[in-house]
GUTOR-857444 format. One record per residue (C-alpha): residue number from 1; x, y, z. Coordinates in steps of 0.05 Angstrom, whole numbers, plus 5000, padded with zeros to 4 digits. Layout:
<nodes>
<loba:NUM	x:X	y:Y	z:Z>
...
</nodes>
This chain:
<nodes>
<loba:1	x:5000	y:5000	z:5000>
<loba:2	x:5028	y:5067	z:4979>
<loba:3	x:5043	y:5117	z:5034>
<loba:4	x:5002	y:5181	z:5024>
<loba:5	x:5006	y:5246	z:5062>
<loba:6	x:4954	y:5282	z:5020>
<loba:7	x:4919	y:5335	z:5061>
<loba:8	x:4973	y:5334	z:5115>
<loba:9	x:5013	y:5394	z:5137>
<loba:10	x:5085	y:5386	z:5161>
<loba:11	x:5134	y:5431	z:5197>
<loba:12	x:5206	y:5409	z:5187>
<loba:13	x:5259	y:5447	z:5225>
<loba:14	x:5331	y:5448	z:5202>
<loba:15	x:5302	y:5433	z:5132>
<loba:16	x:5350	y:5474	z:5090>
<loba:17	x:5405	y:5423	z:5083>
<loba:18	x:5423	y:5351	z:5094>
<loba:19	x:5374	y:5305	z:5129>
<loba:20	x:5322	y:5360	z:5141>
<loba:21	x:5322	y:5379	z:5068>
<loba:22	x:5315	y:5306	z:5046>
<loba:23	x:5257	y:5297	z:5095>
<loba:24	x:5221	y:5359	z:5071>
<loba:25	x:5228	y:5337	z:4999>
<loba:26	x:5204	y:5267	z:5013>
<loba:27	x:5144	y:5289	z:5055>
<loba:28	x:5124	y:5337	z:4998>
<loba:29	x:5134	y:5281	z:4947>
<loba:30	x:5083	y:5241	z:4986>
<loba:31	x:5032	y:5297	z:4986>
<loba:32	x:5046	y:5338	z:5048>
<loba:33	x:5047	y:5414	z:5049>
<loba:34	x:5111	y:5435	z:5084>
<loba:35	x:5136	y:5493	z:5126>
<loba:36	x:5211	y:5491	z:5111>
<loba:37	x:5246	y:5522	z:5171>
<loba:38	x:5321	y:5536	z:5172>
<loba:39	x:5362	y:5596	z:5194>
<loba:40	x:5413	y:5579	z:5140>
<loba:41	x:5469	y:5589	z:5190>
<loba:42	x:5539	y:5561	z:5192>
<loba:43	x:5556	y:5493	z:5220>
<loba:44	x:5566	y:5524	z:5288>
<loba:45	x:5498	y:5558	z:5285>
<loba:46	x:5524	y:5628	z:5270>
<loba:47	x:5489	y:5674	z:5221>
<loba:48	x:5424	y:5675	z:5182>
<loba:49	x:5413	y:5662	z:5108>
<loba:50	x:5339	y:5659	z:5088>
<loba:51	x:5357	y:5636	z:5018>
<loba:52	x:5374	y:5566	z:5044>
<loba:53	x:5302	y:5551	z:5065>
<loba:54	x:5275	y:5588	z:5004>
<loba:55	x:5317	y:5543	z:4959>
<loba:56	x:5284	y:5480	z:4986>
<loba:57	x:5215	y:5512	z:4978>
<loba:58	x:5233	y:5526	z:4905>
<loba:59	x:5252	y:5453	z:4895>
<loba:60	x:5186	y:5429	z:4925>
<loba:61	x:5145	y:5477	z:4883>
<loba:62	x:5183	y:5458	z:4820>
<loba:63	x:5163	y:5386	z:4833>
<loba:64	x:5090	y:5407	z:4839>
<loba:65	x:5085	y:5410	z:4915>
<loba:66	x:5066	y:5465	z:4965>
<loba:67	x:5115	y:5495	z:5014>
<loba:68	x:5131	y:5559	z:5051>
<loba:69	x:5199	y:5581	z:5079>
<loba:70	x:5214	y:5604	z:5149>
<loba:71	x:5283	y:5628	z:5172>
<loba:72	x:5267	y:5631	z:5246>
<loba:73	x:5307	y:5598	z:5302>
<loba:74	x:5273	y:5544	z:5342>
<loba:75	x:5315	y:5566	z:5402>
<loba:76	x:5269	y:5625	z:5410>
<loba:77	x:5201	y:5607	z:5441>
<loba:78	x:5161	y:5662	z:5406>
<loba:79	x:5193	y:5648	z:5339>
<loba:80	x:5174	y:5574	z:5346>
<loba:81	x:5102	y:5597	z:5359>
<loba:82	x:5105	y:5636	z:5294>
<loba:83	x:5124	y:5573	z:5255>
<loba:84	x:5064	y:5535	z:5282>
<loba:85	x:5019	y:5595	z:5270>
<loba:86	x:5045	y:5601	z:5199>
<loba:87	x:5023	y:5530	z:5184>
<loba:88	x:4954	y:5538	z:5215>
<loba:89	x:4942	y:5606	z:5184>
<loba:90	x:4963	y:5582	z:5115>
<loba:91	x:4932	y:5513	z:5112>
<loba:92	x:4885	y:5508	z:5171>
<loba:93	x:4921	y:5453	z:5209>
<loba:94	x:4987	y:5421	z:5229>
<loba:95	x:4994	y:5346	z:5228>
<loba:96	x:5069	y:5332	z:5230>
<loba:97	x:5129	y:5361	z:5266>
<loba:98	x:5199	y:5337	z:5247>
<loba:99	x:5247	y:5368	z:5297>
<loba:100	x:5313	y:5366	z:5261>
<loba:101	x:5346	y:5434	z:5272>
<loba:102	x:5415	y:5432	z:5301>
<loba:103	x:5489	y:5446	z:5295>
<loba:104	x:5555	y:5424	z:5325>
<loba:105	x:5604	y:5458	z:5373>
<loba:106	x:5649	y:5399	z:5389>
<loba:107	x:5699	y:5404	z:5445>
<loba:108	x:5731	y:5354	z:5492>
<loba:109	x:5692	y:5360	z:5557>
<loba:110	x:5748	y:5394	z:5596>
<loba:111	x:5750	y:5448	z:5541>
<loba:112	x:5675	y:5458	z:5533>
<loba:113	x:5654	y:5527	z:5554>
<loba:114	x:5585	y:5545	z:5580>
<loba:115	x:5567	y:5583	z:5516>
<loba:116	x:5580	y:5523	z:5471>
<loba:117	x:5543	y:5477	z:5518>
<loba:118	x:5482	y:5521	z:5523>
<loba:119	x:5478	y:5539	z:5449>
<loba:120	x:5473	y:5466	z:5428>
<loba:121	x:5423	y:5449	z:5483>
<loba:122	x:5381	y:5510	z:5465>
<loba:123	x:5373	y:5489	z:5392>
<loba:124	x:5370	y:5413	z:5394>
<loba:125	x:5331	y:5401	z:5458>
<loba:126	x:5298	y:5466	z:5480>
<loba:127	x:5282	y:5480	z:5407>
<loba:128	x:5243	y:5415	z:5403>
<loba:129	x:5205	y:5435	z:5466>
<loba:130	x:5191	y:5504	z:5438>
<loba:131	x:5160	y:5479	z:5373>
<loba:132	x:5122	y:5421	z:5404>
<loba:133	x:5095	y:5462	z:5462>
<loba:134	x:5060	y:5506	z:5411>
<loba:135	x:5040	y:5448	z:5365>
<loba:136	x:5012	y:5405	z:5421>
<loba:137	x:4945	y:5442	z:5430>
<loba:138	x:4934	y:5436	z:5355>
<loba:139	x:4947	y:5361	z:5357>
<loba:140	x:4901	y:5352	z:5417>
<loba:141	x:4845	y:5390	z:5384>
<loba:142	x:4852	y:5352	z:5319>
<loba:143	x:4859	y:5286	z:5356>
<loba:144	x:4918	y:5272	z:5311>
<loba:145	x:4992	y:5286	z:5306>
<loba:146	x:5058	y:5254	z:5285>
<loba:147	x:5124	y:5275	z:5315>
<loba:148	x:5195	y:5253	z:5295>
<loba:149	x:5253	y:5278	z:5337>
<loba:150	x:5322	y:5272	z:5306>
<loba:151	x:5366	y:5240	z:5358>
<loba:152	x:5435	y:5209	z:5347>
<loba:153	x:5480	y:5152	z:5366>
<loba:154	x:5518	y:5205	z:5405>
<loba:155	x:5458	y:5206	z:5452>
<loba:156	x:5452	y:5130	z:5453>
<loba:157	x:5523	y:5108	z:5464>
<loba:158	x:5566	y:5172	z:5462>
<loba:159	x:5618	y:5202	z:5417>
<loba:160	x:5683	y:5235	z:5439>
<loba:161	x:5680	y:5311	z:5441>
<loba:162	x:5604	y:5315	z:5438>
<loba:163	x:5581	y:5322	z:5510>
<loba:164	x:5534	y:5379	z:5492>
<loba:165	x:5508	y:5346	z:5429>
<loba:166	x:5501	y:5277	z:5462>
<loba:167	x:5465	y:5306	z:5522>
<loba:168	x:5416	y:5342	z:5477>
<loba:169	x:5404	y:5281	z:5433>
<loba:170	x:5396	y:5236	z:5494>
<loba:171	x:5348	y:5287	z:5523>
<loba:172	x:5304	y:5281	z:5461>
<loba:173	x:5295	y:5207	z:5477>
<loba:174	x:5272	y:5226	z:5547>
<loba:175	x:5225	y:5277	z:5518>
<loba:176	x:5196	y:5225	z:5470>
<loba:177	x:5186	y:5175	z:5526>
<loba:178	x:5143	y:5224	z:5566>
<loba:179	x:5102	y:5257	z:5512>
<loba:180	x:5087	y:5191	z:5478>
<loba:181	x:5047	y:5175	z:5541>
<loba:182	x:5013	y:5242	z:5543>
<loba:183	x:4996	y:5240	z:5469>
<loba:184	x:4970	y:5169	z:5465>
<loba:185	x:4897	y:5184	z:5478>
<loba:186	x:4897	y:5240	z:5427>
<loba:187	x:4927	y:5196	z:5372>
<loba:188	x:4992	y:5234	z:5375>
<loba:189	x:5051	y:5188	z:5362>
<loba:190	x:5122	y:5208	z:5379>
<loba:191	x:5184	y:5172	z:5354>
<loba:192	x:5259	y:5185	z:5348>
<loba:193	x:5304	y:5180	z:5288>
<loba:194	x:5376	y:5158	z:5294>
<loba:195	x:5405	y:5177	z:5226>
<loba:196	x:5471	y:5164	z:5193>
<loba:197	x:5483	y:5205	z:5130>
<loba:198	x:5534	y:5246	z:5092>
<loba:199	x:5519	y:5318	z:5111>
<loba:200	x:5558	y:5380	z:5133>
<loba:201	x:5563	y:5349	z:5202>
<loba:202	x:5600	y:5287	z:5177>
<loba:203	x:5647	y:5320	z:5127>
<loba:204	x:5707	y:5314	z:5174>
<loba:205	x:5696	y:5240	z:5189>
<loba:206	x:5742	y:5187	z:5160>
<loba:207	x:5703	y:5123	z:5150>
<loba:208	x:5736	y:5091	z:5090>
<loba:209	x:5693	y:5124	z:5037>
<loba:210	x:5629	y:5097	z:5067>
<loba:211	x:5597	y:5166	z:5067>
<loba:212	x:5592	y:5164	z:4991>
<loba:213	x:5536	y:5112	z:4998>
<loba:214	x:5502	y:5148	z:5056>
<loba:215	x:5460	y:5202	z:5024>
<loba:216	x:5408	y:5236	z:5068>
<loba:217	x:5354	y:5216	z:5018>
<loba:218	x:5365	y:5144	z:5043>
<loba:219	x:5345	y:5166	z:5113>
<loba:220	x:5282	y:5204	z:5094>
<loba:221	x:5236	y:5145	z:5079>
<loba:222	x:5237	y:5123	z:5152>
<loba:223	x:5213	y:5192	z:5173>
<loba:224	x:5159	y:5194	z:5120>
<loba:225	x:5131	y:5128	z:5145>
<loba:226	x:5134	y:5149	z:5218>
<loba:227	x:5097	y:5213	z:5199>
<loba:228	x:5042	y:5177	z:5161>
<loba:229	x:4973	y:5154	z:5185>
<loba:230	x:4997	y:5083	z:5169>
<loba:231	x:5045	y:5084	z:5227>
<loba:232	x:5013	y:5061	z:5292>
<loba:233	x:5076	y:5055	z:5336>
<loba:234	x:5099	y:5107	z:5386>
<loba:235	x:5161	y:5111	z:5429>
<loba:236	x:5207	y:5077	z:5379>
<loba:237	x:5279	y:5095	z:5361>
<loba:238	x:5290	y:5080	z:5288>
<loba:239	x:5360	y:5081	z:5260>
<loba:240	x:5369	y:5094	z:5186>
<loba:241	x:5433	y:5097	z:5145>
<loba:242	x:5453	y:5080	z:5074>
<loba:243	x:5386	y:5047	z:5059>
<loba:244	x:5390	y:5003	z:5121>
<loba:245	x:5338	y:5009	z:5176>
<loba:246	x:5337	y:4982	z:5247>
<loba:247	x:5308	y:4994	z:5316>
<loba:248	x:5346	y:5014	z:5378>
<loba:249	x:5315	y:5008	z:5447>
<loba:250	x:5327	y:5020	z:5520>
<loba:251	x:5314	y:4955	z:5557>
<loba:252	x:5311	y:4933	z:5629>
<loba:253	x:5311	y:4866	z:5663>
<loba:254	x:5269	y:4843	z:5722>
<loba:255	x:5290	y:4864	z:5791>
<loba:256	x:5333	y:4816	z:5832>
<loba:257	x:5308	y:4814	z:5904>
<loba:258	x:5363	y:4811	z:5956>
<loba:259	x:5353	y:4790	z:6028>
<loba:260	x:5399	y:4840	z:6060>
<loba:261	x:5404	y:4889	z:6003>
<loba:262	x:5472	y:4913	z:6026>
<loba:263	x:5533	y:4930	z:5984>
<loba:264	x:5565	y:4862	z:5995>
<loba:265	x:5503	y:4826	z:5971>
<loba:266	x:5497	y:4872	z:5911>
<loba:267	x:5570	y:4855	z:5894>
<loba:268	x:5557	y:4781	z:5902>
<loba:269	x:5497	y:4782	z:5855>
<loba:270	x:5525	y:4832	z:5805>
<loba:271	x:5525	y:4782	z:5748>
<loba:272	x:5451	y:4767	z:5756>
<loba:273	x:5432	y:4840	z:5768>
<loba:274	x:5466	y:4861	z:5703>
<loba:275	x:5445	y:4802	z:5660>
<loba:276	x:5403	y:4826	z:5602>
<loba:277	x:5387	y:4758	z:5572>
<loba:278	x:5313	y:4766	z:5590>
<loba:279	x:5310	y:4841	z:5587>
<loba:280	x:5248	y:4874	z:5558>
<loba:281	x:5230	y:4941	z:5525>
<loba:282	x:5186	y:4981	z:5572>
<loba:283	x:5130	y:5028	z:5554>
<loba:284	x:5128	y:5066	z:5620>
<loba:285	x:5156	y:5060	z:5690>
<loba:286	x:5106	y:5006	z:5710>
<loba:287	x:5090	y:4971	z:5645>
<loba:288	x:5129	y:4933	z:5592>
<loba:289	x:5117	y:4949	z:5519>
<loba:290	x:5091	y:4879	z:5507>
<loba:291	x:5039	y:4887	z:5563>
<loba:292	x:5020	y:4956	z:5537>
<loba:293	x:5009	y:4930	z:5467>
<loba:294	x:4967	y:4871	z:5492>
<loba:295	x:4925	y:4919	z:5533>
<loba:296	x:4915	y:4964	z:5473>
<loba:297	x:4891	y:4906	z:5430>
<loba:298	x:4837	y:4891	z:5481>
<loba:299	x:4811	y:4961	z:5471>
</nodes>
């Protein structure tokens, strides 16, 4: 069955280049009307160039789609509101938010200054909050919404020199895990993307030429599916790279009850406590995903 986003309105942040651009183009190709947001700044976030977002809009229109540019920064709460308002004022609704805006200011942790820490957090993590906090009432009223937050393996497992970036990307997973619960009864699904692609952010990496087969257009199809009415899953982390797709997950095992529960007994049972052979993915603090899905099937 062909994926269709006809009649849907999407807001894609960081959509001027790389993964965001590929996502905006693919959503439009499947019928969505798109707000293309990008400040057009440098890799470290400095500067504004409205022509970057406008260029993607021109591509979408040339292909027969509908799109509008926005050069605002998601790091500003009021500017994020203006993006959501732009979508609703123009097309009467907002169905999809792809939070992709971001940049890098890599430093070894001992060299990372407060300004570089805060700037990355403000755009990647607080920026997602800013946009979604304004979109959320629209989703609730419509009883429908699809959210994809661009996370990273730096947030899953870490990457040297990216404490700010990794903390922000890991924070998006935490954000997803909470608002997936709050959005469930309103048919608002929230998922995370873990992409691997050749973009400005990966130009300095040396991976044996692998980046030549890792175009951002090979990541976009995962986002398009997650943003579609066909998708029924929420709280998933989907990794996409080079045409390959997989799922990552945070798992936990069952608690090991100790008689004394002192440090010596913890040490003596450490192997069992940390054994993940029977670990499960959990939906919430008190419920496994398997139990949640079984409950949902019962209605």
